[in-house]
N, C-alpha and C positions, 0 to 999 in steps of 0.2 A: 268096786270102789264107789265112793261118793265124789263125783267129779263136779268141780266148780268151773263154769265156762262163760264165755262172752268174748267180745273184742277186748283188746287192751284198753285200759282207762274206762272200763265200764262198770266197775264196782266189784270185780272178782276178788281183789285183795281184801275188801271189806267182808265179803262172804267167807273167805278163808279165816279171817280173824274171828268172825261170829261163830263159825262151826268149830274152830279150835277151842274157843272159850266155852263151848258147850261140852267139852270133854272128849271130843273125837280125836283120835290120833291122826297126825297129819304127815304128809310127805312134802318136803321143801323147806328151804331156809328163809327166814324173815328177810334177810338182806344178802342174796347171793353175791359172790365176787366183790366188786368194788362199789356195789350199789349204795351201801350206807354212806359212802363218801361222795358219790356222784349224783344220785337222784333220790336220796332219802326224803327230800322236801315233797316229792310227789306222793309218797305214802309213808308218813312218819312212823306208823305202827307196823310196817313191814309188808312185803309183797308175797311171801310164802310161795316161791317158785322153785321148780326143779327141772331136770332134763325132761320130765314127763310133760312139761308145758307144750312140747311139740307133738305129743301123742304117746300112747302106750302101745307100742307095736315093735316090729322086729328090729328097728334101728335104735330103740331105747331100752328094750327088754328082751334078752338079757343086757345088762349094763355093758356098753362097748369097751370099757377099760377093765372092770373087775370080773365080768362074766356072771355077776349075781342076777338071778332070775326071780321075779315075783310072780307067783301063781294067783289067779283070781280069788281062790278060796282063802288065801292068806291075808287078804286086805279088804274084805267086804265093808268094814266100817272105817277104813282110812279115808280121809278127805284129801284131795289133790287138785291143784289148779291145772287145767289143760285148756289152752286157747282154742278157739273154734276150729281152725284147720287141723289141730291135733286131735280134737274129738272125732273128726271125720276119719282120721287115720287109725284111731284107737280100736283095738279088737273088742268086739261086742261083749265078750265075757267079762270085761272090766267095767262096763257101763251099768252098774247096779242102780244108781240114782244120779241124775244130772241136774244140778242147780244152775240155771242159765240166767245171767244178769244182762239187762239191756238198758243202754243209755241213749238219749237223743243224739242223732248224728251230728248236730251242730256242736253240742258239748264235747262229744268224742273228738271231733276234728280239731277244735281249739285245744283240747287237753293233750292230744298226742303231739301236736306241734310244740306245745310248751315243754313236754317231756324231752323231746329231741333237743330243744334249746338248752335245757339243763345239762343233758348229756354232753352236748358239744362244748359248753362252757367248761365243764370239768376236764374233758379230754384235751382241750386247748392248753391246759396247764401242764400237760404231760401225762399220758396214761398208757395202758397196755396196747392201745391201737390209736391211730391218728383220727382226727375228725373226718378226714376224707374216707378212710376205711370204714368208719361207722356209718357214714352217710351212704356208702355204696351198698350196704347190706339192707337198707331200709326199702320199703315198698316204693315202686316208681309210679304209683298211681295216686291221685288225690285222695286224702283221707276219707272224704264222704263216699267215694266209690269203693274204697276198701271196706268201709262200714257196711255198705250194701252187700258186697260180695260175701263177706263173712256171714252176715245174718241170713241171707238167702240160702247159702250152703248149709247152715245149721238147720234151718227150717226143713229143707229138703231131706237132710239126713235123718232128722227126727221122724219124718213122715215115712221114709222108706224102711228104716231099721226098727222103729217103734220101741225104743228104749224109754224107760220112765223119765220124764222131764218135768221140772217145776220152773216156769218162766217167771222171773222177778224183774220188775221195773225198778231201776236204781232210784229215780225220783220218788217213787211210791215207798220204797224202803226207808228213805230218809225222812219222808213226811210222817210216816207212822211205823216206826221200827217194831213196836210190840206186835201189831197185827201181822206184819209181813214175816217176822221171824217165827211167830207162833205157827203160822201156816206151814213153814218149812220144817220146823222141828216136829210138828205133829205128823207130817208126812214121813219123817225119818224115825218116828217113835221115840223122840227125845224131848218131849215137851216139858219134862220135869227140870230141864236145864235152861229154861227160858230166861230167868233173871240174869244169869251169868252171860248168856249170849247177848242180851240187850245191852248190858254194860259195856260190851266191846264196840258199840257203835258211837262214833263221834260225828254228829251231823255237821259240825263246824269245819270238817275237812273237805267238804264238797267245794270243788273249784270249777270255774268256767260256766257256772250257771247262767250268768248274764253276759258272758263274753260274746261279742259279735262275731259271726262267721257267715260269710256269703259265698256260696258255691259259684265258681267261675266256669264250671264245666257241665252243670246240669240245667235243663230247662224247667220252667214252672210245672209242667206236667209230670216230669220225672221226680221233682222234689215233692210233689203232692203224694205220689205213691210211697215214697220213703217216710213222709210224715204220717201218712195213714197207717203204714205198717207199725210204726212205734205207737201211735194212738190206740190201735186195736190191741196190741200186746199190753200196753200200760193199763188200758181199761178192761182187760180180760174179755174182749168182745168176740174173739174168734175171727177166722178168716173165711170170707165167703168165696164161692166159686168165681164170682165176677172179679173180686179183688185178686185172687190167685192168677187169673188171666192177665191182669195188668202187671202183676209182679213178674210173671214170666216174660212179658213183653219188655219190661225194663231191664231184666237180666240179659235178654238177647241184645238189646241196644248197647248196654254197657260192655258186654263181652266183645262185641264187634269193634268197639272203639278202644278199649283199654286192655284187653286180655294179653296182647303181645308184650305189654310192659309189666305184667303181673306173673307171679309164679303160680301155675295151676295147682290146686289142692285136692280136687276130687272130681268125679265124673258128672257132678251136677251141671257142669258147663255144657254137657251134651244131652241132658235130660231135664225137661221141664216138669214142674209139679202138676198133677192132675187133681181135680176136685175129688174124684173117687178114692184117692189115696188117703 
């Protein structure tokens, strides 16, 4: 499969729209369930999510209700959104290509909180679950810590399992859609569909670009590591051995403080990245 991944609110929906516009078959509905009524404002053109957003593995394939099973060879060119914890669960045979979208942690934090407010406002009017039930299912850690955990885990998983990945900066995509989309479509051998793919981008939909967000749980040194990670990925600068050492240290610090409030997603919590990987 061609897997689109990232944290929530990182540009994954836009990449689904782009790749679907290029003619690739997709898995997932534009507005699953009640989303068109509840949180459409967050993504007016659709989310394109399915049960596979949690991973393509034994709990989702075969389908728990129908028993339908998807084999890797049946879906080599299908595009599907799988959030980062799900990619780590996904069987390697389905990871033919991974398009990973990365958004600055401050924007992510403000955006995910705004999404929750929209959902709560809709549920307060009467929905399938109560506001309290929805809130109980959300992460119990600050959004900036969740951002770091997800991105660190993805980085470690890419290094360990070595599947093909194209890392895309969300701000870079919106600043120069033609260049960024051309790179991805060339990688997928679909550059002839460039015009249609570019037409799917609406740069006016970007929110939280200037929204203030100040972490109350991270110190300046920890924030500097997170900022540098994004800057390196945004600028396609690579990760030095020295930086990986600081990233591992930050992971250990945040695990020891927040892991009991978070649901574990992979073994990276007990294995640091090494430069030789």
